[in-house]
N, C-alpha and C positions, 0 to 999 in steps of 0.2 A: 623405135617403138616409145610412148611416151613413158618415163621413168617411175611417174606415179602409181602406176598399175602394178609394180612389182610390190610396191607398199601396200595396196588396198587390204590384201588378205589381214595384215596384221592390224590394220586400223580398224576394219570389221571386227574382228574378233576381241578388239578392247573396246566397243562403244555399246551404249545399250539403248542407242535409238538411231534412225536413220543418219546419214551424213547431213551435219550443220557445219560450216554453209555447203549448199548443194556441190556435189562434183560437178563441174565444166563437162557438159555432155549435149549430143545431139539424139533425139530421137527418129528415126526415119520410117517414116510410114507409107506404105506401097499399096496403092489399090484404084480401081476404077481410072486408069490408064495415066496415072501420076505418080509421082513420089515427093512427099512434103516433107520438110526438116524443120523439127520445131526441138528449141531450147527445153531441155528436161528441167529445167528450174521453171520454166515458165508454165509448164504442165503440173506440175506441182502445186501450182498457187492458182489454177484454174483458168489459166491464158494459154489461147490457142492460135496466135498467129505466126504463120510459118517464117521462118529465115529463109526460106528456097524452095521453091519447086520447081521439080523438074517433068517433062512431060515424056513418059514411057508407054504407050498405048502397046499392050499386048503382055504387061509384064504380068508374070508368072510367081516370081518370088526373088527375096533379096536376103543377102547377109554380108554381116561385115567381119573381118579378119583382121584381128587386132595387131598381129605381130609384123604383119606385112602394110598395115592402114591402107587396106583395099576396099572397097566396097563394090559386091557383085549383086548384079543384076540378070535374073533369068528371064528370059522369052521364049515363047514357043519355037522359035528358031536358033536360037542364039544365046550364049552367055556371055555378058560384058563385066569387064573391071575398071572400076574408077578407083583415081588415086586422091585418098583421103588425108594423107598427109598435111594440106594445106586448109583442110576444115576448120572454122572457129565456131564460135557459139554467134556469129555474125554475118559469117561467108562461107557459102560451098559453092567451090567451084568445078565446075562440071567436065572434069578432065578424063576423057576415055583413055586408058592404058591399051587394052587388048581385047579383041574378040574373039569367040570360037564358036562357030557354027556347026549346029545339031541337026538330026533328022527332026519329025514333027514330036516336039516335047508340050504338046499342048496338055495341061493339066500337072504337068511336072513340078518339082520341088528339089530345092539344094540344099545339101548338108555338107560341113566342114570338118575336115581333119586335121592333124597335125602338119602333115606334108602335102595331102592333095584334096582336092574337092569332088563331090559326088552329086551327081545330077541322075536322077529318077524321072523316066520318062513310062509312066505305069501304062498308058494308052498302047504305046508302042511296044511294051514289055522289053525295054532294055534301059541300061544303064551306064553313064559313063563318067571316068574318072580323069581329072585334070591337073595339073601342076597349078599353084596359085598366080604364076605370067599366063597361065592358060597356052602354053608353047606347044602343047601335043593333046590330045586326045584318046584314050585307049576305051575300050570295051570293056566293061565287068563281064565276069559268066556267072549268070544265073540260073544255070543247068540245076534242076531237082527243087527248085524254088517255088513252092505254090501260090498261085495268084488267089484271093489279092494280096499284095504284098507291101511292106514297109522297109526301108534302108536306111542305114547311116553309117559313119566311119566311126570304128572304135582302134584308139590308140594303143599299140602294144609295143614297147621298145620303140625301135625306129619305123615300124610297119603301120600302117593303116588299115586296118581287118574289114572287111564288108560284114557290117551285123545285119541282121535280117530279123522281121517278124513276119509268119505266116499264120494263118488262122489256127496252125497245130503248134507251132514250133517256134523258139525266140534262140537264136545262136548266132555264131561268127566265124568265119573261116578267109583266107588269104582270098582277096578280090578277083584273081585270075587263076585260081588253083582249087575247085571245090572239094577236093579230097586232101588239099595240102594241110599244114601245121603252121602255127597254131590255130585250132578249130575246135567249137564246142557246140551242143546241141540240147537243148531241153525241151519236152514235149509239154505242151499245155493240156493240162486235164481239169474239166474237161475241154475240148477246143473251142475256139471262137465261133459263135452265132453272126457276131456283127464285126467289121473291121479284119486285120487291125486299123486303128484309128491314126497312130503316130507312133514314132522309135526316136530316143535320144540314146546318144552315147555320153557316158560323163567319164572322160579319160583319167580325172583327176581319182577317182576311185575304182577305176577299171570294172565300172558295171554298164549295161544297159538296161534301160527302162522302157518300157512298151505298154500300151493301150490298147485294150481290146473289151468285147462286150461278151459275154456268156448270156443263153436266154431269160437269166433273173436279173442282172446287175454289170456294170460298168466297174473292169478292173485294171489294177497297175501292177504289172510284172518287175521284176528285178531281178538279172542276171550277174551275180558276182560271184567270183570264183568259180567253183563247180555247185554253189547252189541257186537255184530256181525261187522264189518267192513270189506271191500274190495277194493283194487285198482289194475288195472293194472301196470303189470311191464314188462321190457325187450321187450320194442317196441311194435308195431302195430300187431302181429302175434301170434297165440300161439305155443309155444314151451317146451319143458320138461325143468325143470328146479330144483335146488336143493337151500337149503338155509345155509348159514352161519352165526352164531352168537354166541359172547360174550356178557352176559347182560350189562357189563361194558363199552368195547370198542367199539362195533358196532354190525352192522347187513347187512348181504347182499344178494343178489340173483346172481344165475349163471347159465348158460346154453351156449345158443347161445348169447357171450356175458356175461357181468355182470353189476349190477345195486347195488352202495350202498344206502342203506337208512337210515341208521343211523351210526353216529351222523348227518350227513347231506345227502341230495339226491342228488345223482352225475348225475341222468339220466343214460341211458343207454351206456356204455363203451365198446370198444371192439368187435364192432358188428357184425366181419367176423371171430372170433375165437370161439372155442366151448370149454367151461371149463367142468371138467367131476369129480372134486372134489374141494373143497375150505373150508378152515376155518380163522375165526378170531381170532387171539391171542390175551391174555392179553397185549401185547405190542403194540398193536393197529396197528399192521400190518394186512393185509389180504392175504393169501396165496392159490393162484389158479393153478390147473393143467390144462395145455392144451398139451395133447400128451404126451410128454417125458421132458417138459418144465416146470418149475415152475416160475410162476411169482409173485413178491413181491409188494405190494401197501401198503404206506402209507395213512392211512386213515384220517390222522388231513389235509392237504389241500383240499379244495373244488373246482374242483373234485379231487378225489386221485390223487395221483402220484406215478408212477412207478419206484421202485428205483432199480429192479433187476430182469434179466431172465434167472436165471442157469438152464443150461440143467441136467436131473437127469439121463438118460440113461436106464429109465424104466418109467413105465406108473402106477403110484398108482393109487388106486380108494379109499382111506380112508386116512385122515391126523388127527393127534391128537399133542396137543401142550403141553410139559411138561416141567414147571418150573423147574430148577436144583439148588443145591448147587453152 
């Protein structure tokens, strides 16, 4: 693992603005049958010339696991792992390490834990657990979980617990033992009228963050310890939304407009623009996709400051941030 990552939380806590000079990193943008890799520093200057482009027909989702230096690509029938150890700001070799074949996972998504990966295939009403090397495939037990459903992996000690959000509840339990321990469930009152839209596990704080909508508003819920809290986000009307989270750099909600919640609440921003994908980088920038445009926002001012809006020439649906040498 690249050694500077261990020092980043200290550097971030000490600074009063985004990192200067920019941290060496790539932004991987996946959608429309390809993945394009951009220098993060270029995007922050309004430039969008990709370092490399991979053809990936049928791509569903992507994610980067930093400690293993692997980039994972999810397709409708398989999960692929690529070696990212050789990635630089000027070269992105496409080195396939492993593949795991799945039943129909059209519309599926990928979540990373500390020891395992989770692939949720909502259409097939199944979820699968894999190690980082994709060497084995196990099915998670979804008994008793009401659809529609969002899943994630919550680190707890050495375990990766199955975190879930249903229209009526937010909780976690062992992935293959619904009645096992540790486990906790809290009911949503009132239950969701739309969603759940998204679920993220913040292992650094031991919390779950979920999004959904009641009849009157979009709400973010946080389950931490024994306590469940909720609040309205993105204005006065219920809207589909997604979460963008880096445990150190910040938290944002995006959909019809966006709202930074951490490190400081920005209130609703860009209310008349629809964002389809977003990411908070460890560089303390928020990257947001609106059509074929990528907006880059500095999270340190309050409210955040837009620094660039490069045109990508395509509309990605998934983003990953990859620190490089």
